[in-house]
Structures are given as C-alpha cells and as structure tokens.
Backbone as CSV, one residue per row, in Angstrom:
resi,resn,N_x,N_y,N_z,CA_x,CA_y,CA_z,C_x,C_y,C_z
1,LEU,153.033,-72.318,-102.383,151.675,-72.538,-101.886,150.671,-71.683,-102.621
2,LEU,151.003,-70.412,-102.890,150.077,-69.543,-103.603,149.806,-70.064,-104.999
3,ILE,150.825,-70.549,-105.679,150.640,-71.106,-107.031,149.736,-72.315,-106.998
4,ALA,149.894,-73.171,-105.971,149.053,-74.379,-105.853,147.612,-74.010,-105.632
5,LEU,147.337,-72.994,-104.815,145.960,-72.570,-104.550,145.319,-72.008,-105.808
6,VAL,146.071,-71.228,-106.587,145.511,-70.683,-107.822,145.166,-71.780,-108.786
7,ILE,145.975,-72.782,-108.896,145.716,-73.905,-109.808,144.451,-74.645,-109.403
8,LEU,144.289,-74.851,-108.079,143.102,-75.585,-107.605,141.825,-74.823,-107.869
9,THR,141.875,-73.507,-107.677,140.663,-72.718,-107.871,140.286,-72.619,-109.334
10,ARG,141.206,-72.729,-110.254,140.896,-72.640,-111.682,140.430,-73.955,-112.280
11,GLN,140.470,-75.036,-111.536,140.044,-76.325,-112.078,138.523,-76.327,-112.250
12,PRO,137.989,-76.903,-113.338,136.519,-76.937,-113.567,135.825,-77.754,-112.496
13,SER,134.663,-77.220,-112.068,133.886,-77.922,-111.016,133.115,-79.071,-111.635
14,HIS,132.998,-80.161,-110.908,132.301,-81.363,-111.377,130.876,-81.332,-110.832
15,LYS,129.822,-81.284,-111.752,128.420,-81.295,-111.333,128.014,-82.684,-110.918
16,LEU,127.227,-82.731,-109.886,126.721,-84.019,-109.425,125.632,-84.501,-110.359
17,PRO,125.629,-85.753,-110.698,124.567,-86.276,-111.598,123.216,-86.246,-110.896
18,HIS,122.156,-85.965,-111.712,120.813,-85.952,-111.159,120.361,-87.379,-110.903
19,SER,119.930,-87.606,-109.672,119.461,-88.957,-109.352,118.028,-89.168,-109.797
20,ARG,117.188,-88.032,-109.882,115.802,-88.151,-110.323,115.366,-86.822,-110.891
21,LYS,114.302,-86.840,-111.643,113.765,-85.648,-112.258,113.002,-84.840,-111.223
22,PRO,112.880,-83.521,-111.440,112.124,-82.711,-110.497,110.660,-83.118,-110.480
23,ALA,110.040,-82.865,-109.324,108.633,-83.260,-109.169,107.753,-82.467,-110.116
24,PHE,106.773,-83.130,-110.719,105.860,-82.496,-111.657,104.532,-82.314,-110.950
25,SER,104.021,-81.084,-110.892,102.789,-80.801,-110.168,101.884,-79.938,-111.014
26,VAL,100.943,-80.558,-111.699,99.951,-79.845,-112.482,98.608,-80.493,-112.199
27,GLY,97.592,-79.666,-111.935,96.274,-80.210,-111.634,96.327,-80.966,-110.336
28,CYS,95.946,-82.222,-110.353,96.017,-83.021,-109.134,97.178,-83.998,-109.186
29,PHE,98.191,-83.763,-110.096,99.406,-84.564,-110.144,100.398,-83.971,-109.153
30,GLU,100.694,-84.657,-108.085,101.692,-84.220,-107.116,102.630,-85.381,-106.864
31,LYS,103.060,-85.533,-105.613,103.951,-86.659,-105.304,103.220,-87.977,-105.541
32,HIS,101.954,-87.962,-105.240,101.160,-89.176,-105.454,99.942,-88.795,-106.271
33,PHE,99.637,-89.553,-107.286,98.480,-89.296,-108.137,97.254,-89.890,-107.468
34,GLU,96.265,-89.000,-107.236,95.065,-89.486,-106.568,93.869,-88.705,-107.072
35,CYS,92.873,-89.377,-107.618,91.641,-88.741,-108.085,90.477,-89.578,-107.584
36,LYS,89.602,-88.935,-106.836,88.480,-89.656,-106.251,87.204,-88.873,-106.478
37,HIS,86.071,-89.566,-106.214,84.747,-88.952,-106.223,84.429,-88.288,-107.556
38,PHE,84.523,-89.072,-108.630,84.137,-88.611,-109.950,84.880,-87.335,-110.347
39,THR,86.171,-87.295,-110.062,86.991,-86.127,-110.397,87.884,-86.478,-111.573
40,THR,87.857,-85.666,-112.603,88.686,-85.871,-113.785,89.854,-84.919,-113.729
41,CYS,91.045,-85.445,-113.773,92.241,-84.606,-113.699,92.744,-84.356,-115.113
42,ALA,92.842,-83.114,-115.486,93.337,-82.735,-116.796,94.716,-82.092,-116.647
43,PHE,95.411,-81.947,-117.795,96.745,-81.372,-117.742,96.697,-79.921,-117.299
44,ALA,95.661,-79.196,-117.694,95.589,-77.772,-117.367,94.916,-77.512,-116.027
45,GLY,94.264,-78.469,-115.412,93.586,-78.232,-114.139,92.760,-79.429,-113.744
46,VAL,91.767,-79.168,-112.894,90.932,-80.234,-112.363,89.494,-79.949,-112.737
47,LEU,88.791,-80.922,-113.277,87.378,-80.802,-113.614,86.599,-81.732,-112.717
48,GLN,85.753,-81.177,-111.848,85.003,-81.986,-110.898,83.528,-82.011,-111.299
49,VAL,82.954,-83.203,-111.344,81.560,-83.380,-111.710,80.726,-83.417,-110.443
50,SER,79.832,-82.448,-110.284,78.994,-82.385,-109.101,77.810,-83.318,-109.267
51,GLY,77.312,-83.853,-108.150,76.190,-84.758,-108.180,74.878,-84.027,-108.001
52,MET,73.796,-84.764,-108.177,72.459,-84.233,-107.995,72.183,-84.045,-106.506
53,ARG,71.533,-82.944,-106.162,71.131,-82.680,-104.786,69.617,-82.683,-104.704
54,VAL,69.081,-83.460,-103.774,67.639,-83.596,-103.598,67.276,-83.123,-102.202
55,TYR,66.225,-82.317,-102.110,65.797,-81.763,-100.827,64.348,-82.184,-100.546
56,THR,64.106,-82.699,-99.347,62.764,-83.087,-98.935,62.450,-82.466,-97.579
57,SER,61.183,-82.587,-97.175,60.723,-81.912,-95.960,60.961,-82.705,-94.683
58,GLY,61.526,-83.877,-94.774,61.837,-84.644,-93.564,60.609,-85.335,-92.987
59,ASP,60.261,-84.997,-91.743,59.115,-85.609,-91.064,57.838,-84.869,-91.439
60,VAL,56.810,-85.624,-91.808,55.518,-85.068,-92.190,54.425,-85.801,-91.427
61,GLU,53.437,-85.042,-90.957,52.305,-85.613,-90.232,51.025,-85.270,-90.961
62,ALA,50.164,-86.247,-91.133,48.903,-86.036,-91.843,47.777,-86.736,-91.101
63,VAL,46.578,-86.126,-91.144,45.401,-86.711,-90.505,44.795,-87.753,-91.429
64,ASN,44.319,-88.837,-90.844,43.730,-89.920,-91.614,42.576,-89.401,-92.463
65,GLY,42.589,-89.727,-93.753,41.528,-89.327,-94.661,41.763,-88.007,-95.371
66,THR,42.858,-87.328,-95.088,43.156,-86.051,-95.732,44.242,-86.234,-96.793
67,ASP,44.449,-85.188,-97.586,45.501,-85.200,-98.605,46.786,-84.628,-98.017
68,VAL,47.912,-85.135,-98.470,49.200,-84.649,-97.997,50.144,-84.504,-99.177
69,ARG,50.906,-83.430,-99.172,51.898,-83.169,-100.224,53.270,-83.599,-99.741
70,LEU,53.907,-84.467,-100.478,55.269,-84.890,-100.199,56.192,-84.039,-101.068
71,LYS,56.768,-83.014,-100.462,57.547,-82.045,-101.214,58.951,-82.568,-101.481
72,CYS,59.376,-82.437,-102.717,60.717,-82.870,-103.118,61.213,-81.912,-104.190
73,THR,62.323,-81.252,-103.930,62.948,-80.364,-104.904,64.374,-80.837,-105.147
74,PHE,64.945,-80.411,-106.254,66.291,-80.858,-106.599,67.095,-79.708,-107.184
75,ASP,68.397,-79.885,-107.147,69.337,-78.895,-107.664,70.378,-79.624,-108.507
76,SER,70.422,-79.292,-109.776,71.334,-79.962,-110.698,72.299,-78.952,-111.283
77,SER,73.564,-79.340,-111.369,74.569,-78.458,-111.968,74.448,-78.416,-113.480
78,ALA,73.808,-79.433,-114.044,73.607,-79.470,-115.491,72.283,-78.803,-115.847
79,LYS,72.172,-78.365,-117.084,70.939,-77.758,-117.557,69.831,-78.795,-117.566
80,ILE,68.661,-78.406,-117.056,67.553,-79.349,-116.935,66.981,-79.656,-118.312
81,ASN,66.917,-80.945,-118.623,66.337,-81.417,-119.876,65.117,-82.266,-119.546
82,PRO,63.907,-81.752,-119.800,62.696,-82.506,-119.425,62.611,-83.882,-120.060
83,GLU,63.271,-84.074,-121.191,63.206,-85.365,-121.862,64.121,-86.401,-121.211
84,LEU,65.063,-85.955,-120.379,66.008,-86.884,-119.756,65.803,-87.047,-118.258
85,VAL,65.125,-86.085,-117.636,64.948,-86.142,-116.183,64.065,-87.335,-115.808
86,ILE,64.483,-88.048,-114.782,63.727,-89.195,-114.269,63.491,-88.987,-112.782
87,VAL,62.248,-89.137,-112.372,61.874,-89.023,-110.958,61.295,-90.349,-110.509
88,SER,61.797,-90.875,-109.408,61.311,-92.141,-108.866,60.975,-91.973,-107.398
89,TRP,59.762,-92.345,-107.040,59.332,-92.354,-105.640,59.142,-93.793,-105.206
90,THR,59.686,-94.123,-104.042,59.517,-95.460,-103.490,58.991,-95.358,-102.069
91,PHE,58.328,-96.417,-101.629,57.728,-96.469,-100.305,58.326,-97.647,-99.558
92,LYS,58.744,-97.384,-98.310,59.395,-98.426,-97.524,58.644,-98.635,-96.204
93,PRO,57.563,-99.429,-96.234,56.976,-99.884,-94.967,57.681,-101.170,-94.566
94,LEU,56.926,-102.195,-94.202,57.550,-103.486,-93.921,58.150,-104.079,-95.193
95,SER,57.473,-103.841,-96.313,58.014,-104.282,-97.601,57.916,-103.117,-98.565
96,GLY,59.003,-102.761,-99.190,59.055,-101.568,-100.026,58.623,-101.831,-101.454
97,GLY,58.540,-100.757,-102.214,58.190,-100.875,-103.616,58.033,-99.503,-104.233
98,ARG,58.136,-99.428,-105.545,58.008,-98.158,-106.253,56.531,-97.790,-106.357
99,ILE,56.238,-96.527,-106.060,54.856,-96.063,-106.108,54.637,-95.023,-107.192
100,PHE,55.713,-94.454,-107.736,55.549,-93.415,-108.747,56.818,-93.335,-109.580
101,HIS,56.605,-93.060,-110.867,57.743,-92.922,-111.775,57.423,-91.832,-112.782
102,TYR,58.403,-90.984,-113.042,58.246,-89.902,-114.024,59.390,-89.965,-115.012
103,GLN,59.032,-89.989,-116.291,60.012,-89.891,-117.369,59.304,-89.307,-118.585
104,GLN,59.450,-87.991,-118.754,58.752,-87.191,-119.746,57.271,-87.013,-119.406
105,LYS,56.707,-87.943,-118.674,55.332,-87.830,-118.192,55.185,-88.714,-116.949
106,PRO,54.199,-88.427,-116.093,54.036,-89.235,-114.877,53.424,-90.593,-115.180
107,TYR,53.946,-91.608,-114.507,53.404,-92.961,-114.584,52.873,-93.328,-113.197
108,LEU,51.558,-93.375,-113.071,50.926,-93.643,-111.784,50.840,-95.141,-111.540
109,PRO,50.787,-95.542,-110.266,50.714,-96.983,-109.967,49.400,-97.581,-110.472
110,PRO,49.444,-98.655,-111.257,48.219,-99.249,-111.804,47.434,-100.071,-110.791
111,ASP,48.093,-100.493,-109.721,47.409,-101.319,-108.721,48.062,-101.100,-107.363
112,GLY,47.597,-101.819,-106.364,48.162,-101.711,-105.029,47.444,-100.662,-104.193
113,ILE,47.984,-100.401,-103.007,47.336,-99.484,-102.065,47.397,-98.034,-102.523
114,PHE,48.268,-97.719,-103.487,48.409,-96.347,-103.956,47.688,-96.101,-105.285
115,LYS,46.893,-97.045,-105.731,46.161,-96.875,-106.978,45.167,-95.721,-106.834
116,LYS,45.217,-94.776,-107.741,44.358,-93.586,-107.772,44.530,-92.717,-106.527
117,ARG,45.616,-92.910,-105.811,45.877,-92.099,-104.611,47.106,-91.201,-104.776
118,VAL,47.922,-91.450,-105.788,49.131,-90.665,-106.016,48.897,-89.737,-107.200
119,HIS,49.220,-88.456,-107.018,49.055,-87.471,-108.077,50.340,-86.654,-108.206
120,TRP,50.709,-86.385,-109.449,51.908,-85.583,-109.737,51.623,-84.122,-109.424
121,ALA,52.488,-83.494,-108.623,52.325,-82.090,-108.234,53.605,-81.298,-108.458
122,GLY,54.481,-81.832,-109.285,55.780,-81.191,-109.480,55.844,-80.375,-110.751
123,ASP,56.994,-79.772,-110.938,57.308,-78.964,-112.126,58.791,-79.154,-112.414
124,ILE,59.086,-79.931,-113.435,60.478,-80.280,-113.726,61.312,-79.041,-113.984
125,MET,60.829,-78.116,-114.806,61.601,-76.912,-115.108,61.735,-76.015,-113.887
126,GLY,60.862,-76.184,-112.924,60.966,-75.450,-111.666,61.707,-76.225,-110.597
127,SER,62.369,-77.321,-110.965,63.142,-78.167,-110.043,62.267,-78.697,-108.916
128,ASP,61.045,-79.065,-109.262,60.100,-79.576,-108.275,59.661,-80.969,-108.690
129,ALA,59.817,-81.935,-107.786,59.442,-83.323,-108.062,58.464,-83.829,-107.011
130,SER,57.572,-82.970,-106.549,56.650,-83.312,-105.467,55.477,-84.145,-105.983
131,ILE,54.878,-84.897,-105.060,53.667,-85.658,-105.346,52.661,-85.404,-104.227
132,ILE,51.411,-85.753,-104.465,50.350,-85.620,-103.467,49.714,-86.984,-103.243
133,LEU,49.543,-87.336,-101.994,48.832,-88.555,-101.627,47.413,-88.171,-101.217
134,ARG,46.428,-88.745,-101.886,45.036,-88.427,-101.617,44.472,-89.360,-100.541
135,GLU,43.758,-88.751,-99.597,43.041,-89.509,-98.569,43.944,-90.585,-97.939
136,VAL,44.962,-90.124,-97.258,45.957,-91.043,-96.695,45.318,-91.978,-95.666
137,LYS,45.881,-93.150,-95.553,45.432,-94.162,-94.604,46.572,-94.497,-93.650
138,PHE,46.236,-95.247,-92.610,47.263,-95.626,-91.640,48.313,-96.534,-92.268
139,ILE,47.923,-97.273,-93.291,48.900,-98.161,-93.933,49.933,-97.371,-94.731
140,TYR,49.724,-96.055,-94.866,50.696,-95.231,-95.571,51.834,-94.787,-94.668
141,ASN,51.798,-95.157,-93.399,52.914,-94.839,-92.504,54.192,-95.481,-93.021
142,GLY,55.235,-94.712,-93.079,56.504,-95.264,-93.540,57.425,-94.181,-94.089
143,THR,58.466,-94.601,-94.759,59.473,-93.693,-95.322,59.342,-93.656,-96.831
144,TYR,59.256,-92.459,-97.366,59.151,-92.252,-98.806,60.461,-91.636,-99.301
145,THR,60.984,-92.174,-100.362,62.241,-91.680,-100.916,61.996,-91.084,-102.297
146,CYS,62.681,-90.001,-102.545,62.587,-89.302,-103.833,63.970,-89.299,-104.483
147,GLN,64.053,-89.849,-105.668,65.308,-89.903,-106.406,65.120,-89.216,-107.754
148,VAL,66.051,-88.326,-108.088,65.979,-87.570,-109.339,67.309,-87.702,-110.068
149,THR,67.249,-87.947,-111.356,68.443,-87.968,-112.195,68.236,-87.032,-113.375
150,ASN,69.291,-86.329,-113.726,69.285,-85.413,-114.869,70.623,-85.555,-115.572
151,PRO,70.756,-86.548,-116.482,72.056,-86.801,-117.108,72.689,-85.523,-117.623
152,PRO,73.991,-85.312,-117.349,74.945,-86.264,-116.764,74.925,-86.344,-115.240
153,ASP,74.060,-85.593,-114.556,73.961,-85.690,-113.099,73.085,-86.887,-112.742
154,VAL,73.717,-87.998,-112.479,72.983,-89.221,-112.144,73.377,-89.755,-110.774
155,HIS,74.336,-89.113,-110.131,74.802,-89.570,-108.826,74.429,-88.546,-107.765
156,GLY,74.082,-89.021,-106.609,73.730,-88.134,-105.508,72.806,-88.843,-104.533
157,PRO,72.697,-88.303,-103.323,71.836,-88.931,-102.314,70.366,-88.742,-102.650
158,VAL,69.537,-89.632,-102.140,68.092,-89.527,-102.324,67.489,-88.757,-101.157
159,GLY,66.335,-88.152,-101.386,65.631,-87.455,-100.316,64.644,-88.385,-99.637
160,GLU,64.508,-88.253,-98.332,63.615,-89.119,-97.563,62.589,-88.294,-96.806
161,ILE,61.353,-88.805,-96.772,60.267,-88.203,-95.992,59.648,-89.292,-95.140
162,ARG,59.596,-89.035,-93.849,58.973,-89.987,-92.924,57.554,-89.506,-92.633
163,LEU,56.576,-90.237,-93.159,55.172,-89.861,-93.020,54.546,-90.599,-91.844
164,ARG,53.818,-89.830,-91.016,53.109,-90.413,-89.880,51.645,-89.997,-89.964
165,VAL,50.790,-90.986,-90.152,49.352,-90.734,-90.264,48.732,-90.867,-88.870
166,VAL,47.982,-89.854,-88.459,47.382,-89.828,-87.122,45.868,-89.688,-87.242
167,LYS,45.163,-89.929,-86.119,43.700,-89.831,-86.104,43.234,-88.381,-86.142
168,THR,43.861,-87.551,-85.324,43.497,-86.134,-85.262,44.746,-85.283,-85.403
169,ALA,44.526,-84.040,-85.732,45.651,-83.127,-85.893,46.286,-82.840,-84.543
170,SER,47.584,-82.583,-84.551,48.293,-82.260,-83.323,47.906,-80.871,-82.833
171,PHE,48.298,-80.559,-81.587,47.942,-79.261,-80.994,48.511,-78.107,-81.804
172,ASN,49.709,-78.249,-82.288,50.326,-77.165,-83.074,49.546,-76.897,-84.356
173,GLU,49.139,-77.987,-85.042,48.379,-77.806,-86.265,47.036,-77.158,-85.992
174,LEU,46.368,-77.573,-84.900,45.095,-76.949,-84.532,45.289,-75.481,-84.197
175,LEU,46.384,-75.183,-83.498,46.657,-73.789,-83.148,46.879,-72.952,-84.402
176,TYR,47.642,-73.476,-85.346,47.871,-72.759,-86.589,46.567,-72.562,-87.354
177,LEU,45.705,-73.585,-87.333,44.428,-73.486,-88.033,43.545,-72.418,-87.402
178,VAL,43.489,-72.406,-86.067,42.682,-71.405,-85.366,43.218,-69.998,-85.638
179,LEU,44.533,-69.858,-85.594,45.127,-68.548,-85.858,44.854,-68.089,-87.289
180,ALA,44.914,-69.026,-88.224,44.658,-68.658,-89.616,43.204,-68.225,-89.804
181,ILE,42.275,-68.992,-89.217,40.861,-68.634,-89.337,40.583,-67.310,-88.628
182,GLY,41.124,-67.166,-87.402,40.923,-65.924,-86.662,41.522,-64.726,-87.373
183,GLY,42.689,-64.904,-87.963,43.311,-63.811,-88.701,42.483,-63.409,-89.920
184,GLY,41.926,-64.408,-90.617,41.084,-64.096,-91.769,39.828,-63.334,-91.379
185,ILE,39.181,-63.785,-90.293,37.975,-63.094,-89.821,38.307,-61.668,-89.395
186,ALA,39.414,-61.508,-88.664,39.815,-60.179,-88.212,40.091,-59.255,-89.399
187,ALA,40.715,-59.797,-90.448,40.993,-58.976,-91.632,39.701,-58.531,-92.309
188,VAL,38.719,-59.436,-92.397,37.436,-59.079,-93.020,36.717,-58.014,-92.202
189,VAL,36.693,-58.176,-90.872,36.035,-57.193,-90.005,36.712,-55.834,-90.122
190,PHE,38.035,-55.829,-90.159,38.773,-54.570,-90.288,38.434,-53.865,-91.596
191,CYS,38.350,-54.621,-92.676,38.006,-54.027,-93.974,36.601,-53.433,-93.945
192,LEU,35.643,-54.145,-93.302,34.277,-53.634,-93.206,34.237,-52.339,-92.404
193,ILE,34.987,-52.292,-91.305,35.015,-51.078,-90.483,35.577,-49.909,-91.279
194,VAL,36.628,-50.147,-92.042,37.222,-49.079,-92.848,36.231,-48.578,-93.892
195,ILE,35.517,-49.500,-94.542,34.559,-49.102,-95.581,33.420,-48.271,-94.986
196,VAL,32.861,-48.748,-93.842,31.763,-48.031,-93.198,32.223,-46.648,-92.747
197,SER,33.418,-46.551,-92.181,33.943,-45.256,-91.721,34.120,-44.295,-92.885
198,CYS,34.605,-44.774,-94.003,34.784,-43.914,-95.179,33.443,-43.393,-95.681
199,ARG,32.449,-44.250,-95.692,31.129,-43.807,-96.150,30.549,-42.745,-95.217
200,ARG,30.696,-42.919,-93.914,30.206,-41.938,-92.955,30.914,-40.588,-93.132
201,CYS,32.209,-40.657,-93.340,32.964,-39.416,-93.543,32.490,-38.683,-94.796
202,LYS,32.216,-39.439,-95.865,31.745,-38.815,-97.094,30.383,-38.173,-96.884
203,ARG,29.476,-38.838,-96.140,28.151,-38.276,-95.881,28.256,-36.978,-95.069
204,LYS,29.070,-36.994,-94.041,29.237,-35.788,-93.220,29.803,-34.636,-94.042
205,HIS,30.748,-34.962,-94.911,31.349,-33.928,-95.740,30.314,-33.318,-96.688
206,ARG,29.443,-34.148,-97.258,28.402,-33.657,-98.150,27.407,-32.778,-97.394
207,GLN,27.024,-33.215,-96.186,26.086,-32.421,-95.390,26.670,-31.048,-95.057
208,ARG,27.932,-31.025,-94.722,28.562,-29.739,-94.423,28.591,-28.836,-95.648
209,GLN,28.837,-29.401,-96.796,28.838,-28.604,-98.013,27.454,-28.030,-98.300
210,LEU,26.392,-28.835,-98.091,25.030,-28.363,-98.331,24.653,-27.255,-97.346
211,GLU,25.027,-27.452,-96.076,24.733,-26.424,-95.080,25.473,-25.123,-95.390
212,GLY,26.686,-25.220,-95.858,27.457,-24.024,-96.211,26.853,-23.303,-97.390
213,ASP,26.334,-24.038,-98.375,25.720,-23.423,-99.538,24.437,-22.680,-99.167
214,GLU,23.710,-23.191,-98.154,22.475,-22.528,-97.725,22.743,-21.272,-96.912
215,GLU,23.836,-21.239,-96.165,24.149,-20.084,-95.312,24.709,-18.920,-96.119
216,VAL,25.358,-19.148,-97.219,25.972,-18.070,-98.003,24.934,-17.103,-98.562
217,PRO,23.820,-17.512,-99.167,22.826,-16.550,-99.678,22.193,-15.737,-98.570
218,ARG,21.980,-16.315,-97.391,21.382,-15.602,-96.278,22.258,-14.426,-95.855
219,LYS,23.560,-14.629,-95.828,24.475,-13.545,-95.422,24.534,-12.441,-96.467
220,GLU,24.332,-12.781,-97.715,24.431,-11.788,-98.773,23.171,-10.933,-98.916
221,ARG,22.008,-11.275,-98.349,20.784,-10.485,-98.427,20.923,-9.195,-97.625
222,LYS,20.433,-8.086,-98.183,20.525,-6.790,-97.525,19.156,-6.364,-96.973
223,ASP,19.201,-5.565,-95.921,17.963,-5.043,-95.308,17.393,-3.962,-96.226
224,PRO,16.141,-4.072,-96.670,15.573,-3.068,-97.601,15.450,-1.693,-96.974
225,THR,15.365,-1.586,-95.643,15.248,-0.277,-94.956,16.581,0.429,-94.820
226,ALA,17.651,-0.340,-95.067,18.978,0.276,-94.905,19.315,1.097,-96.125
227,TRP,19.979,2.248,-95.944,20.396,3.156,-97.050,21.755,2.763,-97.572
C-alpha cells in the first residue's frame, strides 16, 4: 500500500484547459462595453467631453416702456475663440422666432417687433452673452432662450428667461428703489455733516492758537517798579 501511494503522488498533475480568457478591464472596457454621453474610451483611460453650460436669470419682471437686461452667461471647458463662438437668442410667445444672432459680431433683427429694440450687452471673452431690450412692451411677454456654442463645445442645455411686462413696478422693486434713494441721500447728508464738523474743529483750533500767542507776551512782561 505504501508503494502504491508513493507512485500516485509522483504522477504529473493534469491542468484543466482554460475555457475562456481572463476578463480585460482597461478604461471603460469591463464585462460589457458601454460608452455613452459623448464619452471616448481609450486604451489608457477615459476621455470625457464636457458640454457647454449656460446660465440665465430665470424669471424677470419689467415695467412697460422701460429697458430690461436679459442676462446670459456661459461656461465652456474649451478655450474661448471669439471667431467661433455663436450666440443665438430666440423668443417664444404664441409663435416663436430668432430675435438676435452673434457670430464674430452682433446681427440685430432687421424687422419685426424687436427692430431697433435689441442691443448687444455681452462680452464674449468675459463669458457674457447678455442682451438689452429697449422700451419693452406687453407683446414682449414670453420665454427667451439663450444658446451658446464654442466649438468643440457645441452640446449643452439652453438658458431660459421668462419675461413678464407689467404696468407698474411691484412692491419689492419700489421698496428697493426707495431704500436706494434714501441710502444715497443719507450718505450725502453724512458727508456734509463730517465736512462741516471738520471745518469747525479747524477754526476752533486756530482761535485757540491765536489766543495762546497773545497771552504768552503778557506773562513775560515785568513790572518796572520791581527790583
């Protein structure tokens, strides 16, 4: 029995054949290959292309006949190239349409309700794509969209501003206006008080100096009868 056991243990072991190769996992290659949302999978890693981000002020209220700024800023992962950046503003009332276009320079609407009412107020290198509407009317009520592209960043959501034109300013706006005017007046009055007080102090100081100069010679005079 001992001899039989030694013989069995010395026999070469038989390796099991590989049924499949080991899993390969580099970058986004795993059990299942999946690349979505403009993602490029490379052998050494993953390269993801970020989209353009546009920021707007949301809801805006303006009084009929006044000017309003539709603020729109953007954030691009690519370096800003003024020759390639495109800004498009559209208006969506009952029937929509483009009201402004920028490509190396602003293109204002030649006709329609926005003729001579839209002005470029942005700065491309400052990531600003804002416009100003002059003397807004009630027909300007609606949703304004701002779209910016900066190749290779051409994908991303658009910014929306909902404009509401009213007859008079709301209570909050009036309150802010009153506070701003009152604060300005208070600042001017405070400055005047400080200036007047400083001048009075200087006059008093000069008078004291003059009075002191007159008293010094009087004290130094001696009585001629004294020895």
